[in-house]
C-alpha positions in Angstrom: -0.3 -0.1 0.3 1.3 3.0 -0.9 1.2 6.4 1.6 0.5 9.3 -0.3 1.9 12.8 1.2 1.3 16.2 0.2 4.6 18.6 0.7 3.4 22.1 2.1 6.1 25.1 1.8 6.1 28.5 0.5 10.3 27.9 -0.5 10.4 26.2 -4.2 13.7 24.6 -3.4 12.7 23.0 -0.2 9.2 21.7 -1.9 10.9 20.0 -4.6 13.7 18.8 -2.9 11.1 16.9 -0.6 9.4 15.5 -3.5 12.1 13.7 -5.1 13.1 12.3 -2.0 9.6 11.4 -1.1 9.3 9.6 -4.8 12.6 8.3 -4.5 10.9 6.4 -1.5 9.6 2.4 -2.1 5.9 2.6 -0.8 6.1 6.8 -0.7 4.0 9.1 -3.4 3.9 12.9 -3.6 0.1 14.1 -4.6 0.8 17.8 -4.5 2.7 20.8 -3.7 1.6 23.2 -1.7 3.2 27.0 -1.3 0.6 28.5 1.2 -1.2 27.3 4.0 -4.4 27.8 2.0 -3.3 25.9 -1.2 -2.2 22.7 1.8 -6.3 22.9 3.0 -7.4 22.8 -0.6 -5.1 20.2 -2.3 -5.6 18.0 0.9 -9.2 18.4 0.5 -9.1 17.2 -3.3 -6.2 14.8 -3.1 -6.7 13.3 0.5 -3.2 12.4 1.3 -2.0 10.2 4.0 0.6 13.0 5.8 1.5 16.2 5.1 4.6 17.3 5.5 3.7 21.0 6.7 6.2 24.3 6.9 4.9 26.8 9.8 6.0 30.1 8.2 3.8 30.5 4.9 2.0 33.2 3.2 -1.9 33.6 2.9 -2.1 31.4 5.7 0.1 29.6 7.8 0.9 25.9 8.4 -1.0 25.9 12.2 -3.8 27.5 10.7 -3.8 24.8 7.6 -3.2 22.1 9.9 -5.9 23.5 12.2 -8.3 23.5 9.0 -7.0 20.3 8.0 -7.5 18.0 11.0 -10.5 19.1 11.4 -12.0 18.4 8.2 -9.8 15.3 7.8 -9.4 13.7 11.0 -7.4 10.8 9.5 -5.1 12.7 7.7 -1.7 13.2 9.5 0.5 16.3 9.8 3.7 16.2 10.5 5.4 19.7 11.0 9.0 20.0 9.2 10.5 23.7 10.9 13.2 25.4 11.9 12.9 25.4 15.5 14.3 28.6 16.5 12.7 30.5 13.7 9.4 29.3 14.1 7.9 30.1 17.6 4.3 28.5 17.2 4.9 25.1 16.9 3.4 24.5 20.1 0.4 25.8 18.7 0.3 23.5 15.6 0.6 20.5 18.0 -2.3 21.6 20.0 -4.2 22.4 16.0 -3.9 18.2 15.5 -0.5 18.1 14.3 1.5 14.6 14.6 4.7 16.0 15.4 7.5 17.7 14.3 11.2 17.6 12.9 13.4 19.8 11.9 14.1 20.8 8.6 17.8 19.9 9.0 17.2 16.5 9.6 18.8 13.9 7.1 17.1 12.8 4.5 16.5 9.3 5.8 15.8 10.2 8.8 12.6 12.0 7.3 11.5 9.3 5.3 11.5 7.0 8.3 9.4 9.9 10.0 6.7 9.8 7.3 6.5 6.3 8.2 6.1 6.6 11.6 3.7 9.3 11.1 1.6 7.3 8.6 1.3 3.7 10.3 -0.8 6.4 13.2 2.2 7.0 15.5 3.6 10.2 16.8 6.7 11.6 16.6 8.7 14.4 18.2 12.3 15.8 17.9 13.9 14.0 20.6 16.8 17.0 21.1 14.0 19.6 21.5 10.9 18.3 22.6 11.3 19.3 26.6 12.8 22.7 25.6 10.0 23.7 23.1 7.4 22.3 25.3 8.4 23.8 28.4 9.1 26.8 26.6 5.4 27.2 25.4 3.3 25.3 28.5 5.0 27.8 30.8 2.7 30.6 29.1 -0.8 29.0 29.3 -3.2 28.9 32.3 -2.9 27.6 35.4 -2.5 23.5 35.9 -5.0 21.4 33.4 -7.2 19.2 35.8 -6.8 15.4 34.4 -9.7 13.0 35.5 -7.9 10.1 35.3 -6.7 7.3 37.9 -3.5 7.1 40.0 -2.2 4.6 37.9 -3.2 6.8 34.7 -1.6 9.6 35.6 2.2 7.5 36.6 1.5 6.4 33.4 1.4 9.7 31.6 3.8 11.1 33.8 6.7 8.6 32.4 5.2 9.3 28.4 5.4 12.8 29.4 9.7 12.2 29.9 10.1 10.1 26.9 9.6 6.6 27.9 8.4 4.1 25.1 5.5 1.9 26.2 8.4 -1.0 26.9 9.9 1.3 29.1 6.7 2.4 31.1 6.2 -1.3 31.7 9.5 -2.0 33.0 9.4 1.0 35.2 6.0 0.2 36.8 5.9 -3.4 36.4 3.0 -3.8 34.0 2.6 -6.0 30.7 3.2 -4.6 27.3 -0.2 -5.2 26.8 -1.7 -3.0 29.9 0.4 -0.6 28.8 -1.1 0.0 26.3 -4.5 -0.2 27.9 -3.8 2.7 29.8 -2.2 4.8 26.8 -5.5 4.0 25.1 -7.5 5.2 27.9 -5.7 8.2 28.4 -6.1 9.2 24.9 -9.9 8.9 25.1 -10.2 10.3 28.4 -8.3 13.6 27.4 -9.2 13.8 23.8 -5.8 13.9 22.7 -5.4 12.4 18.8 -1.5 11.0 19.5 0.8 10.5 21.8 2.3 14.0 21.2 -0.7 15.5 22.9 -0.5 13.3 25.7 2.8 14.9 26.5 1.4 18.5 26.1 -1.3 17.0 28.3 0.9 16.0 31.2 3.0 19.5 30.8 -0.1 21.2 31.5 -1.1 19.6 34.2 2.3 20.2 35.7 3.1 16.3 36.1 6.3 17.0 34.8 8.9 19.5 36.4 
């Protein structure tokens, strides 16, 4: 099964490079290019891509607003923000709008292709080196801690998710089976109205679970 990818970036050179990269990979196919957020929304409606590689700063409509529109209209579309972190101060907003994760534009090509595959199969992906820095920076500006209506065990699992542990690592830390951990994660997604694991991390920071 081929994963269909839409590339959205206002720089023609980057769009073209990403498109060539996607088309060169087995199982991936670029279905279009968008130079503005509005074009990304319109092409997404028409082409129904599986994954959108979304820049943040684009004319007419930025990547955050485009992400919000696409996620609201087409929940099945997975959006991966590809950004230069130090310049784009709205990535946190894009994650809240429904993006499944983000990478930096200097990510090696092979890692970008792997990221597309991860996003396409329904997982979330964050750039590990900047995840905590990003979330802490923006959660510092949100209202008082969010109150979570979850069990104590779910709270423990959520805290470990926010610290970057995998399901296997959480199971080992809490002496739980992998199946039990997956069940807790599923319950957390439902209770917190989260689309992906990324949004569970955000919820944990907003609730003050991670100092």
